[in-house]
C-alpha positions as CSV (number, residue, x, y, z in Angstrom):
1,M,70.6,-34.2,79.3
2,P,67.2,-35.0,77.7
3,R,64.1,-35.6,79.8
4,N,60.9,-37.4,79.2
5,G,58.8,-35.6,76.7
6,D,61.9,-34.1,74.9
7,Q,62.4,-34.9,71.2
8,N,65.5,-37.0,70.6
9,R,68.3,-35.4,68.4
10,I,70.9,-38.3,68.4
11,F,70.0,-41.9,67.4
12,G,71.5,-44.2,70.0
13,V,71.3,-46.0,73.3
14,Y,70.2,-44.1,76.4
15,K,69.7,-45.0,80.0
16,T,67.7,-43.5,82.9
17,L,69.7,-42.0,85.7
18,C,67.2,-43.3,88.3
19,C,67.0,-47.0,87.4
20,E,69.5,-47.5,84.6
21,A,66.8,-48.9,82.3
22,E,68.0,-48.7,78.7
23,I,66.4,-47.9,75.4
24,V,67.4,-47.4,71.7
25,I,65.6,-44.3,70.5
26,G,65.5,-42.8,67.0
27,I,65.8,-39.2,65.9
28,G,62.6,-37.2,66.4
29,V,61.1,-39.7,68.9
30,L,59.9,-38.3,72.2
31,F,61.7,-39.7,75.3
32,P,59.4,-41.8,77.4
33,D,58.8,-41.8,81.1
34,C,60.9,-44.1,83.2
35,P,59.3,-47.6,83.3
36,N,59.4,-47.4,87.2
37,H,58.4,-43.8,87.7
38,K,55.5,-43.0,85.4
39,H,54.5,-39.3,85.2
40,L,57.6,-38.1,87.0
41,S,60.6,-36.3,85.5
42,T,63.1,-38.7,84.0
43,E,66.6,-37.8,82.8
44,W,68.1,-39.9,80.0
45,K,71.8,-40.2,79.6
46,Y,73.3,-40.9,76.1
47,L,75.7,-43.8,76.0
48,S,78.3,-42.7,73.5
49,G,80.5,-45.0,71.5
50,I,77.8,-47.8,71.3
51,D,76.5,-49.2,68.1
52,P,72.7,-49.5,68.7
53,A,72.4,-52.1,65.9
54,G,74.3,-54.7,67.8
55,Y,73.9,-53.7,71.4
56,E,72.1,-56.0,73.8
57,L,69.9,-53.8,76.0
58,K,70.0,-54.2,79.8
59,P,66.5,-53.8,81.4
60,G,67.9,-52.1,84.5
61,K,66.0,-52.1,87.7
62,I,62.5,-52.3,86.3
63,N,59.6,-53.3,88.5
64,L,57.5,-55.6,86.4
65,S,55.1,-56.6,89.1
66,D,52.5,-54.0,88.1
67,S,52.5,-55.1,84.4
68,V,52.3,-58.7,85.4
69,K,49.2,-58.0,87.6
70,R,47.4,-56.3,84.7
71,K,47.5,-59.3,82.4
């Protein structure tokens, strides 16, 4: 399973194991940190059988309170 900082090899939809936050990520792009656990190890699970072009992402359990405070 890819981790944050790894280079993606398969275009598609991935979700974090910790918070179930989802992303669409292209080939060659580095996997980001989990939006809730910056600078910690994050595992990303590939969601097979999903067409990324028409998929509606689910934000997962993302704590937006920190980003709202910064604005």
